[in-house]
TIKE-287039 format. One record per residue (C-alpha): residue number from 1; residue in three letters; x negated, y, z negated. Coordinates in steps of 0.25 Angstrom, whole numbers, plus 5000, padded with zeros to 4 digits. Each point is the difference from the previous one (the first is absolute). Layout:
REM TIKE-287039
<atom pos="NUM" code="ala" xx="X" yy="Y" zz="Z"/>
...
//
This chain:
REM TIKE-287039
<atom pos="1" code="met" xx="4922" yy="4922" zz="4959"/>
<atom pos="2" code="ile" xx="4990" yy="5007" zz="5010"/>
<atom pos="3" code="leu" xx="5001" yy="5001" zz="5014"/>
<atom pos="4" code="lys" xx="4992" yy="4998" zz="5010"/>
<atom pos="5" code="ala" xx="4994" yy="5010" zz="5008"/>
<atom pos="6" code="asn" xx="5004" yy="4991" zz="5013"/>
<atom pos="7" code="ser" xx="5015" yy="4999" zz="4996"/>
<atom pos="8" code="ala" xx="5001" yy="5013" zz="5007"/>
<atom pos="9" code="leu" xx="5000" yy="4991" zz="5014"/>
<atom pos="10" code="arg" xx="5011" yy="4991" zz="4996"/>
<atom pos="11" code="asp" xx="5013" yy="5002" zz="5004"/>
<atom pos="12" code="ser" xx="5009" yy="5012" zz="4993"/>
<atom pos="13" code="trp" xx="5008" yy="4998" zz="4989"/>
<atom pos="14" code="thr" xx="5015" yy="4999" zz="5003"/>
<atom pos="15" code="asp" xx="5013" yy="5000" zz="4991"/>
<atom pos="16" code="asp" xx="5002" yy="4986" zz="5000"/>
<atom pos="17" code="glu" xx="4988" yy="4999" zz="4990"/>
<atom pos="18" code="leu" xx="5002" yy="5008" zz="4984"/>
<atom pos="19" code="leu" xx="4993" yy="5010" zz="4996"/>
<atom pos="20" code="glu" xx="4991" yy="4999" zz="4988"/>
<atom pos="21" code="cys" xx="4999" yy="5012" zz="4990"/>
<atom pos="22" code="val" xx="4984" yy="4999" zz="4996"/>
<atom pos="23" code="ser" xx="5000" yy="5015" zz="4993"/>
<atom pos="24" code="leu" xx="5008" yy="5011" zz="4994"/>
<atom pos="25" code="leu" xx="4994" yy="5015" zz="5000"/>
<atom pos="26" code="pro" xx="5005" yy="5011" zz="4991"/>
<atom pos="27" code="glu" xx="5000" yy="5011" zz="5010"/>
<atom pos="28" code="thr" xx="5007" yy="5012" zz="4992"/>
<atom pos="29" code="lys" xx="5011" yy="4999" zz="4990"/>
<atom pos="30" code="asp" xx="5010" yy="4991" zz="5006"/>
<atom pos="31" code="val" xx="4994" yy="4996" zz="5013"/>
<atom pos="32" code="val" xx="4992" yy="4988" zz="5000"/>
<atom pos="33" code="thr" xx="4993" yy="4993" zz="5013"/>
<atom pos="34" code="ile" xx="5001" yy="4984" zz="5003"/>
<atom pos="35" code="cys" xx="4991" yy="4993" zz="5007"/>
<atom pos="36" code="phe" xx="5004" yy="4987" zz="5008"/>
<atom pos="37" code="gln" xx="4992" yy="4992" zz="5007"/>
<atom pos="38" code="ala" xx="5005" yy="4987" zz="5009"/>
<atom pos="39" code="pro" xx="4997" yy="4988" zz="4992"/>
<atom pos="40" code="ser" xx="4997" yy="4994" zz="5013"/>
<atom pos="41" code="gly" xx="4988" yy="5010" zz="5002"/>
<atom pos="42" code="arg" xx="5007" yy="5004" zz="5012"/>
<atom pos="43" code="pro" xx="4997" yy="5015" zz="5003"/>
<atom pos="44" code="phe" xx="5010" yy="5011" zz="5003"/>
<atom pos="45" code="gly" xx="5006" yy="5005" zz="5011"/>
<atom pos="46" code="phe" xx="5006" yy="5014" zz="5000"/>
<atom pos="47" code="asp" xx="4999" yy="5015" zz="5005"/>
<atom pos="48" code="ala" xx="4999" yy="5009" zz="4990"/>
<atom pos="49" code="gly" xx="5013" yy="5007" zz="4997"/>
<atom pos="50" code="gln" xx="5008" yy="4988" zz="4999"/>
<atom pos="51" code="phe" xx="5008" yy="4993" zz="4989"/>
<atom pos="52" code="ile" xx="5004" yy="4986" zz="4995"/>
<atom pos="53" code="thr" xx="5012" yy="4995" zz="4993"/>
<atom pos="54" code="leu" xx="4997" yy="4994" zz="4987"/>
<atom pos="55" code="glu" xx="5010" yy="4989" zz="4994"/>
<atom pos="56" code="leu" xx="5003" yy="5001" zz="4985"/>
<atom pos="57" code="pro" xx="5004" yy="4988" zz="4991"/>
<atom pos="58" code="val" xx="5008" yy="5011" zz="4992"/>
<atom pos="59" code="pro" xx="5011" yy="4995" zz="4990"/>
<atom pos="60" code="gly" xx="5013" yy="4998" zz="5008"/>
<atom pos="61" code="gly" xx="4993" yy="4995" zz="5014"/>
<atom pos="62" code="pro" xx="4988" yy="5005" zz="5009"/>
<atom pos="63" code="leu" xx="5000" yy="5015" zz="5002"/>
<atom pos="64" code="tyr" xx="4993" yy="5003" zz="5012"/>
<atom pos="65" code="arg" xx="4992" yy="5016" zz="5001"/>
<atom pos="66" code="thr" xx="4991" yy="5006" zz="5009"/>
<atom pos="67" code="tyr" xx="4986" yy="5004" zz="4998"/>
<atom pos="68" code="thr" xx="4991" yy="5010" zz="5009"/>
<atom pos="69" code="ile" xx="4986" yy="4991" zz="5000"/>
<atom pos="70" code="ser" xx="4989" yy="5010" zz="4994"/>
<atom pos="71" code="ser" xx="4988" yy="4993" zz="5002"/>
<atom pos="72" code="ser" xx="4993" yy="5002" zz="5015"/>
<atom pos="73" code="pro" xx="5002" yy="4990" zz="5011"/>
<atom pos="74" code="ser" xx="4984" yy="5000" zz="5002"/>
<atom pos="75" code="arg" xx="4998" yy="4993" zz="4987"/>
<atom pos="76" code="pro" xx="5008" yy="4988" zz="5003"/>
<atom pos="77" code="leu" xx="4998" yy="4988" zz="4990"/>
<atom pos="78" code="ser" xx="5010" yy="5008" zz="4990"/>
<atom pos="79" code="leu" xx="5013" yy="5010" zz="5000"/>
<atom pos="80" code="thr" xx="5005" yy="5008" zz="4991"/>
<atom pos="81" code="ile" xx="5010" yy="5006" zz="4995"/>
<atom pos="82" code="thr" xx="5003" yy="5014" zz="4990"/>
<atom pos="83" code="ile" xx="5013" yy="5001" zz="4994"/>
<atom pos="84" code="lys" xx="5005" yy="5011" zz="4991"/>
<atom pos="85" code="ala" xx="5011" yy="4994" zz="4990"/>
<atom pos="86" code="gln" xx="5012" yy="5011" zz="5001"/>
<atom pos="87" code="pro" xx="5009" yy="5001" zz="4989"/>
<atom pos="88" code="asp" xx="5013" yy="4993" zz="5006"/>
<atom pos="89" code="ser" xx="4990" yy="4990" zz="5008"/>
<atom pos="90" code="ile" xx="5002" yy="4985" zz="4998"/>
<atom pos="91" code="gly" xx="4990" yy="4994" zz="5010"/>
<atom pos="92" code="ser" xx="4986" yy="5009" zz="4998"/>
<atom pos="93" code="arg" xx="5004" yy="4999" zz="4983"/>
<atom pos="94" code="trp" xx="5001" yy="4984" zz="5004"/>
<atom pos="95" code="leu" xx="4986" yy="5000" zz="5005"/>
<atom pos="96" code="met" xx="4994" yy="5008" zz="4989"/>
<atom pos="97" code="asp" xx="5005" yy="4993" zz="4990"/>
<atom pos="98" code="his" xx="5001" yy="4986" zz="5004"/>
<atom pos="99" code="leu" xx="4989" yy="4998" zz="5011"/>
<atom pos="100" code="lys" xx="4987" yy="4994" zz="4996"/>
<atom pos="101" code="pro" xx="4988" yy="4995" zz="5008"/>
<atom pos="102" code="gly" xx="5002" yy="4984" zz="5005"/>
<atom pos="103" code="met" xx="5015" yy="5004" zz="5002"/>
<atom pos="104" code="met" xx="5007" yy="4998" zz="5015"/>
<atom pos="105" code="leu" xx="5008" yy="5008" zz="5007"/>
<atom pos="106" code="lys" xx="5007" yy="4998" zz="5014"/>
<atom pos="107" code="ala" xx="4999" yy="5012" zz="5008"/>
<atom pos="108" code="ile" xx="5006" yy="5004" zz="5014"/>
<atom pos="109" code="gly" xx="4991" yy="5008" zz="5009"/>
<atom pos="110" code="pro" xx="4993" yy="5007" zz="5002"/>
<atom pos="111" code="thr" xx="5007" yy="5011" zz="5010"/>
<atom pos="112" code="gly" xx="5003" yy="5014" zz="5003"/>
<atom pos="113" code="val" xx="4996" yy="5011" zz="5010"/>
<atom pos="114" code="phe" xx="4996" yy="5009" zz="4992"/>
<atom pos="115" code="thr" xx="4986" yy="4999" zz="5004"/>
<atom pos="116" code="thr" xx="4987" yy="5006" zz="5006"/>
<atom pos="117" code="thr" xx="5001" yy="4989" zz="5010"/>
<atom pos="118" code="glu" xx="5013" yy="5003" zz="5005"/>
<atom pos="119" code="his" xx="4997" yy="5014" zz="5001"/>
<atom pos="120" code="pro" xx="4985" yy="5002" zz="5004"/>
<atom pos="121" code="ala" xx="4994" yy="5016" zz="4999"/>
<atom pos="122" code="ser" xx="4989" yy="5008" zz="4999"/>
<atom pos="123" code="lys" xx="5005" yy="5008" zz="4988"/>
<atom pos="124" code="tyr" xx="5008" yy="4995" zz="4989"/>
<atom pos="125" code="leu" xx="5007" yy="5006" zz="4989"/>
<atom pos="126" code="phe" xx="5003" yy="4991" zz="4987"/>
<atom pos="127" code="ile" xx="5012" yy="5007" zz="4992"/>
<atom pos="128" code="ser" xx="5004" yy="4994" zz="4988"/>
<atom pos="129" code="ala" xx="5007" yy="5002" zz="4986"/>
<atom pos="130" code="gly" xx="4998" yy="4990" zz="4988"/>
<atom pos="131" code="ser" xx="5000" yy="4983" zz="5003"/>
<atom pos="132" code="gly" xx="5002" yy="5005" zz="5015"/>
<atom pos="133" code="ile" xx="4986" yy="5000" zz="5001"/>
<atom pos="134" code="thr" xx="4997" yy="4986" zz="5001"/>
<atom pos="135" code="pro" xx="5002" yy="4999" zz="5017"/>
<atom pos="136" code="met" xx="4989" yy="5011" zz="5000"/>
<atom pos="137" code="met" xx="4990" yy="4994" zz="4990"/>
<atom pos="138" code="ser" xx="5001" yy="4987" zz="5010"/>
<atom pos="139" code="met" xx="4999" yy="5009" zz="5014"/>
<atom pos="140" code="thr" xx="4989" yy="5009" zz="4994"/>
<atom pos="141" code="ala" xx="4992" yy="4986" zz="4995"/>
<atom pos="142" code="glu" xx="5001" yy="4995" zz="5012"/>
<atom pos="143" code="ile" xx="4996" yy="5012" zz="5007"/>
<atom pos="144" code="tyr" xx="4989" yy="5002" zz="4991"/>
<atom pos="145" code="asp" xx="4994" yy="4986" zz="5002"/>
<atom pos="146" code="ile" xx="5001" yy="5001" zz="5015"/>
<atom pos="147" code="gly" xx="4987" yy="5010" zz="4999"/>
<atom pos="148" code="arg" xx="5003" yy="5008" zz="5011"/>
<atom pos="149" code="ser" xx="5004" yy="5016" zz="5001"/>
<atom pos="150" code="cys" xx="5012" yy="5004" zz="4995"/>
<atom pos="151" code="asp" xx="5009" yy="5011" zz="4998"/>
<atom pos="152" code="val" xx="5011" yy="4996" zz="4988"/>
<atom pos="153" code="val" xx="5006" yy="5012" zz="4989"/>
<atom pos="154" code="leu" xx="5007" yy="4990" zz="4988"/>
<atom pos="155" code="val" xx="5009" yy="5010" zz="4992"/>
<atom pos="156" code="asn" xx="5006" yy="4992" zz="4988"/>
<atom pos="157" code="cys" xx="5008" yy="5008" zz="4990"/>
<atom pos="158" code="ala" xx="5004" yy="4995" zz="4986"/>
<atom pos="159" code="arg" xx="5004" yy="5006" zz="4987"/>
<atom pos="160" code="arg" xx="4988" yy="5001" zz="4993"/>
<atom pos="161" code="pro" xx="4986" yy="4996" zz="5004"/>
<atom pos="162" code="ser" xx="5000" yy="4988" zz="4991"/>
<atom pos="163" code="glu" xx="5010" yy="4994" zz="5006"/>
<atom pos="164" code="ile" xx="4994" yy="5002" zz="5016"/>
<atom pos="165" code="ile" xx="4997" yy="4985" zz="5003"/>
<atom pos="166" code="phe" xx="4987" yy="4996" zz="5007"/>
<atom pos="167" code="arg" xx="4994" yy="5012" zz="4996"/>
<atom pos="168" code="glu" xx="4986" yy="4995" zz="4997"/>
<atom pos="169" code="arg" xx="5001" yy="4992" zz="5011"/>
<atom pos="170" code="leu" xx="5004" yy="5008" zz="5012"/>
<atom pos="171" code="glu" xx="4990" yy="5013" zz="4996"/>
<atom pos="172" code="his" xx="4990" yy="4989" zz="4999"/>
<atom pos="173" code="ile" xx="5002" yy="4996" zz="5015"/>
<atom pos="174" code="ala" xx="5001" yy="5017" zz="5004"/>
<atom pos="175" code="ser" xx="4988" yy="5002" zz="4993"/>
<atom pos="176" code="arg" xx="4992" yy="4989" zz="5008"/>
<atom pos="177" code="val" xx="5006" yy="5005" zz="5015"/>
<atom pos="178" code="glu" xx="5001" yy="5014" zz="5005"/>
<atom pos="179" code="gly" xx="5013" yy="4996" zz="5009"/>
<atom pos="180" code="ile" xx="5010" yy="4998" zz="4987"/>
<atom pos="181" code="asp" xx="5005" yy="5012" zz="4993"/>
<atom pos="182" code="ile" xx="5009" yy="4996" zz="4986"/>
<atom pos="183" code="lys" xx="5009" yy="5010" zz="4996"/>
<atom pos="184" code="trp" xx="5008" yy="5001" zz="4985"/>
<atom pos="185" code="val" xx="5013" yy="5007" zz="4998"/>
<atom pos="186" code="val" xx="5005" yy="4998" zz="4985"/>
<atom pos="187" code="glu" xx="5013" yy="5007" zz="4993"/>
<atom pos="188" code="glu" xx="4993" yy="5003" zz="4989"/>
<atom pos="189" code="arg" xx="4986" yy="4995" zz="4993"/>
<atom pos="190" code="asp" xx="4997" yy="4993" zz="4989"/>
<atom pos="191" code="pro" xx="4999" yy="5005" zz="4985"/>
<atom pos="192" code="phe" xx="4986" yy="5007" zz="4998"/>
<atom pos="193" code="lys" xx="4994" yy="4996" zz="5013"/>
<atom pos="194" code="pro" xx="4997" yy="5009" zz="5012"/>
<atom pos="195" code="trp" xx="5005" yy="4997" zz="5012"/>
<atom pos="196" code="thr" xx="4993" yy="5009" zz="5012"/>
<atom pos="197" code="gly" xx="5010" yy="4994" zz="5012"/>
<atom pos="198" code="phe" xx="5013" yy="5003" zz="5005"/>
<atom pos="199" code="gln" xx="5012" yy="5003" zz="4991"/>
<atom pos="200" code="gly" xx="5015" yy="4999" zz="5002"/>
<atom pos="201" code="arg" xx="5009" yy="4994" zz="5010"/>
<atom pos="202" code="phe" xx="4994" yy="4997" zz="5014"/>
<atom pos="203" code="asn" xx="5005" yy="5010" zz="5009"/>
<atom pos="204" code="gln" xx="4997" yy="5006" zz="5014"/>
<atom pos="205" code="leu" xx="4989" yy="5009" zz="4995"/>
<atom pos="206" code="met" xx="4993" yy="4989" zz="4992"/>
<atom pos="207" code="leu" xx="5003" yy="4992" zz="5016"/>
<atom pos="208" code="gly" xx="4991" yy="5013" zz="5005"/>
<atom pos="209" code="leu" xx="4990" yy="4998" zz="4990"/>
<atom pos="210" code="val" xx="4996" yy="4986" zz="4998"/>
<atom pos="211" code="ala" xx="5002" yy="4997" zz="5014"/>
<atom pos="212" code="pro" xx="4998" yy="5013" zz="5011"/>
<atom pos="213" code="asp" xx="5001" yy="4992" zz="5014"/>
<atom pos="214" code="tyr" xx="5012" yy="4990" zz="4993"/>
<atom pos="215" code="leu" xx="5007" yy="5004" zz="5015"/>
<atom pos="216" code="glu" xx="4987" yy="4992" zz="5005"/>
<atom pos="217" code="arg" xx="5003" yy="4988" zz="4992"/>
<atom pos="218" code="glu" xx="5008" yy="4987" zz="4999"/>
<atom pos="219" code="val" xx="5007" yy="5001" zz="4988"/>
<atom pos="220" code="phe" xx="5003" yy="4989" zz="4990"/>
<atom pos="221" code="cys" xx="5010" yy="5003" zz="4987"/>
<atom pos="222" code="cys" xx="5004" yy="4990" zz="4987"/>
<atom pos="223" code="gly" xx="5007" yy="5003" zz="4988"/>
<atom pos="224" code="pro" xx="5015" yy="5002" zz="4994"/>
<atom pos="225" code="glu" xx="5009" yy="5005" zz="5010"/>
<atom pos="226" code="pro" xx="5004" yy="5014" zz="4995"/>
<atom pos="227" code="phe" xx="4983" yy="5001" zz="5002"/>
<atom pos="228" code="met" xx="5000" yy="4996" zz="5013"/>
<atom pos="229" code="gln" xx="5011" yy="5007" zz="5005"/>
<atom pos="230" code="ala" xx="4993" yy="5014" zz="4994"/>
<atom pos="231" code="val" xx="4988" yy="4995" zz="5009"/>
<atom pos="232" code="arg" xx="5010" yy="4997" zz="5013"/>
<atom pos="233" code="glu" xx="5007" yy="5014" zz="4999"/>
<atom pos="234" code="ala" xx="4985" yy="5007" zz="4997"/>
<atom pos="235" code="leu" xx="4994" yy="4995" zz="5011"/>
<atom pos="236" code="ser" xx="5012" yy="5001" zz="5011"/>
<atom pos="237" code="val" xx="5003" yy="5017" zz="4995"/>
<atom pos="238" code="leu" xx="4983" yy="5001" zz="5004"/>
<atom pos="239" code="gly" xx="5001" yy="4994" zz="5014"/>
<atom pos="240" code="phe" xx="4996" yy="4984" zz="4998"/>
<atom pos="241" code="asp" xx="5002" yy="4991" zz="5010"/>
<atom pos="242" code="met" xx="5007" yy="4990" zz="4991"/>
<atom pos="243" code="asp" xx="4997" yy="4990" zz="5012"/>
<atom pos="244" code="his" xx="4988" yy="5000" zz="4991"/>
<atom pos="245" code="tyr" xx="5007" yy="4998" zz="4987"/>
<atom pos="246" code="his" xx="5002" yy="4986" zz="4994"/>
<atom pos="247" code="gln" xx="5003" yy="4996" zz="4987"/>
<atom pos="248" code="glu" xx="5004" yy="4988" zz="4990"/>
<atom pos="249" code="ser" xx="5010" yy="5000" zz="4990"/>
<atom pos="250" code="phe" xx="5008" yy="4985" zz="4993"/>
<atom pos="251" code="his" xx="5010" yy="5010" zz="4995"/>
<atom pos="252" code="pro" xx="5012" yy="5004" zz="5009"/>
<atom pos="253" code="pro" xx="4999" yy="5015" zz="5004"/>
<atom pos="254" code="glu" xx="5015" yy="5006" zz="4993"/>
<atom pos="255" code="gly" xx="5013" yy="4998" zz="5003"/>
<atom pos="256" code="ile" xx="4996" yy="4985" zz="5008"/>
<atom pos="257" code="gly" xx="5004" yy="4987" zz="4990"/>
<atom pos="258" code="glu" xx="5003" yy="4985" zz="5006"/>
<atom pos="259" code="ser" xx="5015" yy="5003" zz="4995"/>
<atom pos="260" code="thr" xx="5003" yy="5011" zz="5008"/>
<atom pos="261" code="pro" xx="4991" yy="5002" zz="5013"/>
<atom pos="262" code="tyr" xx="5013" yy="5003" zz="5010"/>
<atom pos="263" code="asp" xx="5011" yy="5009" zz="5000"/>
<atom pos="264" code="ala" xx="5009" yy="4992" zz="5009"/>
<atom pos="265" code="ala" xx="5010" yy="5008" zz="5003"/>
<atom pos="266" code="glu" xx="4991" yy="5009" zz="5009"/>
<atom pos="267" code="asp" xx="4997" yy="4989" zz="5009"/>
<atom pos="268" code="asp" xx="5007" yy="4988" zz="5006"/>
<atom pos="269" code="ser" xx="4989" yy="4993" zz="5004"/>
<atom pos="270" code="leu" xx="4994" yy="5000" zz="4987"/>
<atom pos="271" code="pro" xx="5002" yy="4988" zz="4990"/>
<atom pos="272" code="gln" xx="5013" yy="5001" zz="4995"/>
<atom pos="273" code="glu" xx="5005" yy="4997" zz="4987"/>
<atom pos="274" code="asp" xx="5016" yy="4993" zz="5003"/>
<atom pos="275" code="glu" xx="4991" yy="4990" zz="5011"/>
<atom pos="276" code="leu" xx="4997" yy="4988" zz="4993"/>
<atom pos="277" code="ala" xx="4984" yy="4993" zz="5005"/>
<atom pos="278" code="glu" xx="4998" yy="4985" zz="4997"/>
<atom pos="279" code="ile" xx="4984" yy="4997" zz="4997"/>
<atom pos="280" code="leu" xx="4995" yy="4986" zz="5000"/>
<atom pos="281" code="phe" xx="4988" yy="4997" zz="4992"/>
<atom pos="282" code="asp" xx="4994" yy="4989" zz="5008"/>
<atom pos="283" code="leu" xx="4991" yy="4993" zz="4992"/>
<atom pos="284" code="ser" xx="5010" yy="5002" zz="4987"/>
<atom pos="285" code="gly" xx="5012" yy="4995" zz="5007"/>
<atom pos="286" code="val" xx="5006" yy="5011" zz="4994"/>
<atom pos="287" code="lys" xx="5012" yy="5010" zz="5006"/>
<atom pos="288" code="gln" xx="5003" yy="5014" zz="4995"/>
<atom pos="289" code="ser" xx="5010" yy="5008" zz="5006"/>
<atom pos="290" code="cys" xx="4998" yy="5017" zz="4998"/>
<atom pos="291" code="pro" xx="5003" yy="5012" zz="5004"/>
<atom pos="292" code="glu" xx="4993" yy="5005" zz="5011"/>
<atom pos="293" code="thr" xx="4995" yy="5013" zz="4992"/>
<atom pos="294" code="glu" xx="4993" yy="4989" zz="4990"/>
<atom pos="295" code="thr" xx="4983" yy="4997" zz="5001"/>
<atom pos="296" code="val" xx="4997" yy="4984" zz="5004"/>
<atom pos="297" code="leu" xx="4992" yy="5002" zz="4987"/>
<atom pos="298" code="ser" xx="5013" yy="5005" zz="4992"/>
<atom pos="299" code="ala" xx="5010" yy="4990" zz="5007"/>
<atom pos="300" code="ala" xx="4988" yy="4989" zz="4997"/>
<atom pos="301" code="arg" xx="5000" yy="5003" zz="4985"/>
<atom pos="302" code="gly" xx="5014" yy="4998" zz="5001"/>
<atom pos="303" code="ala" xx="4999" yy="4988" zz="5004"/>
<atom pos="304" code="gly" xx="4989" yy="4994" zz="4991"/>
<atom pos="305" code="val" xx="4988" yy="5000" zz="5009"/>
<atom pos="306" code="ala" xx="4989" yy="5005" zz="4997"/>
<atom pos="307" code="ile" xx="4993" yy="5010" zz="5010"/>
<atom pos="308" code="pro" xx="4987" yy="5007" zz="4994"/>
<atom pos="309" code="ser" xx="5001" yy="5014" zz="5001"/>
<atom pos="310" code="gly" xx="4993" yy="5012" zz="4995"/>
<atom pos="311" code="cys" xx="5002" yy="5016" zz="5004"/>
<atom pos="312" code="thr" xx="5015" yy="4995" zz="5004"/>
<atom pos="313" code="phe" xx="4999" yy="5012" zz="5011"/>
<atom pos="314" code="gly" xx="4991" yy="4992" zz="5013"/>
<atom pos="315" code="val" xx="4986" yy="5005" zz="4995"/>
<atom pos="316" code="cys" xx="4993" yy="4990" zz="4995"/>
<atom pos="317" code="gly" xx="5005" yy="4990" zz="5009"/>
<atom pos="318" code="thr" xx="5001" yy="4989" zz="4987"/>
<atom pos="319" code="cys" xx="5013" yy="4995" zz="5005"/>
<atom pos="320" code="lys" xx="4997" yy="4998" zz="5014"/>
<atom pos="321" code="ile" xx="5007" yy="4986" zz="5007"/>
<atom pos="322" code="arg" xx="5003" yy="4996" zz="5013"/>
<atom pos="323" code="lys" xx="5014" yy="5000" zz="5006"/>
<atom pos="324" code="leu" xx="5004" yy="4988" zz="5009"/>
<atom pos="325" code="ser" xx="5014" yy="5006" zz="5004"/>
<atom pos="326" code="gly" xx="5007" yy="5011" zz="5001"/>
<atom pos="327" code="glu" xx="5000" yy="5015" zz="4999"/>
<atom pos="328" code="val" xx="4996" yy="5009" zz="4989"/>
<atom pos="329" code="gln" xx="4997" yy="5016" zz="4998"/>
<atom pos="330" code="met" xx="4987" yy="5001" zz="4994"/>
<atom pos="331" code="val" xx="4995" yy="5015" zz="4995"/>
<atom pos="332" code="his" xx="4988" yy="4999" zz="4995"/>
<atom pos="333" code="ser" xx="4987" yy="5007" zz="4994"/>
<atom pos="334" code="gly" xx="4989" yy="4996" zz="5007"/>
<atom pos="335" code="gly" xx="5000" yy="4986" zz="4993"/>
<atom pos="336" code="ile" xx="5001" yy="4992" zz="5013"/>
<atom pos="337" code="thr" xx="4992" yy="4999" zz="5015"/>
<atom pos="338" code="asp" xx="5007" yy="5002" zz="5011"/>
<atom pos="339" code="asp" xx="4994" yy="4985" zz="5005"/>
<atom pos="340" code="glu" xx="5006" yy="4995" zz="4988"/>
<atom pos="341" code="ile" xx="5013" yy="5004" zz="5003"/>
<atom pos="342" code="glu" xx="4998" yy="4996" zz="5014"/>
<atom pos="343" code="glu" xx="4998" yy="4987" zz="4993"/>
<atom pos="344" code="gly" xx="5013" yy="4999" zz="4993"/>
<atom pos="345" code="tyr" xx="4995" yy="5005" zz="4986"/>
<atom pos="346" code="ile" xx="5008" yy="5009" zz="4993"/>
<atom pos="347" code="leu" xx="4999" yy="5008" zz="4985"/>
<atom pos="348" code="ala" xx="5012" yy="4995" zz="4992"/>
<atom pos="349" code="cys" xx="5000" yy="5012" zz="4992"/>
<atom pos="350" code="cys" xx="5005" yy="5009" zz="5011"/>
<atom pos="351" code="ser" xx="5007" yy="4991" zz="5011"/>
<atom pos="352" code="tyr" xx="5015" yy="5001" zz="5000"/>
<atom pos="353" code="pro" xx="5005" yy="4987" zz="5006"/>
<atom pos="354" code="arg" xx="5011" yy="5000" zz="5012"/>
<atom pos="355" code="gly" xx="5008" yy="4990" zz="5003"/>
<atom pos="356" code="lys" xx="4993" yy="4987" zz="4998"/>
<atom pos="357" code="val" xx="4986" yy="4997" zz="4996"/>
<atom pos="358" code="glu" xx="4991" yy="4989" zz="4996"/>
<atom pos="359" code="leu" xx="4988" yy="5002" zz="4994"/>
<atom pos="360" code="asp" xx="4987" yy="4992" zz="4996"/>
<atom pos="361" code="ile" xx="5001" yy="4998" zz="4987"/>
//
């Protein structure tokens, strides 16, 4: 299907319409970019850096996985995600092995606040490792497409030069404008291929070399949690104002898990294991009793009520549902806005019922 140029004038795509896979492009080993379009031809409206949650028809029931959008909102007729299949991955492996052009998938979103729209600045420093480069690709491409003067330093760390995702595309962008500077850091070079860039693990010394004026920049960081922790510590030690540091992760910080969010003995106001709550799933007509220390999502699963979920610790917003009555204690990580909370919405994965609670599901 060829989309007409005037489709950009139509209403934007919403997640009540399935996404159609139109192509799969290999990037590096075990990394693929998947391009989606709306069958209706509607353009996509999102902020660079946001993500979507895909419903994947894996054996045993639908699986929900969250992926950052790697395309730019300045090119709205398609939407891409760039995925890397880890050895223990289920969702990404299914996409690589089974998704074909013409297949349709249900998606939720886009959403997320890890965006330059939320944090406008005159100078940016994008730091990423591995597939954490995907939101940086979207942000950098949008800045380039806008065509105004800019000041962006993009640093990406990879194991080897051959594993750098988007290398050619980003180097092309940087070659066309003066305000976008690209720095690659690798742990080791590829055999029989010279490497003249940075080599080793990203550290304070490299930070000063790649962006001497880092104290003046808005910093965005994305990658594995140990990598982001190292970046945070380096910036903090060097006196960076951490109010200007932003990070994206779909993995819980070390020590945080769905089953042990509280030490209830420390504070009587926290949910108590020996106190029972009762949840009414209104549309399903199901009632479920559970300890106050059990999440709404866990209780729903125990009652056989399906609530879509992704990260399970309050970031992606996939499990957002409306509370009709009652009280919950919610400890989220940015997956819901204050306005949505005001309207009665909660994230089931990180909400703990208090007494009787009625939900619109």
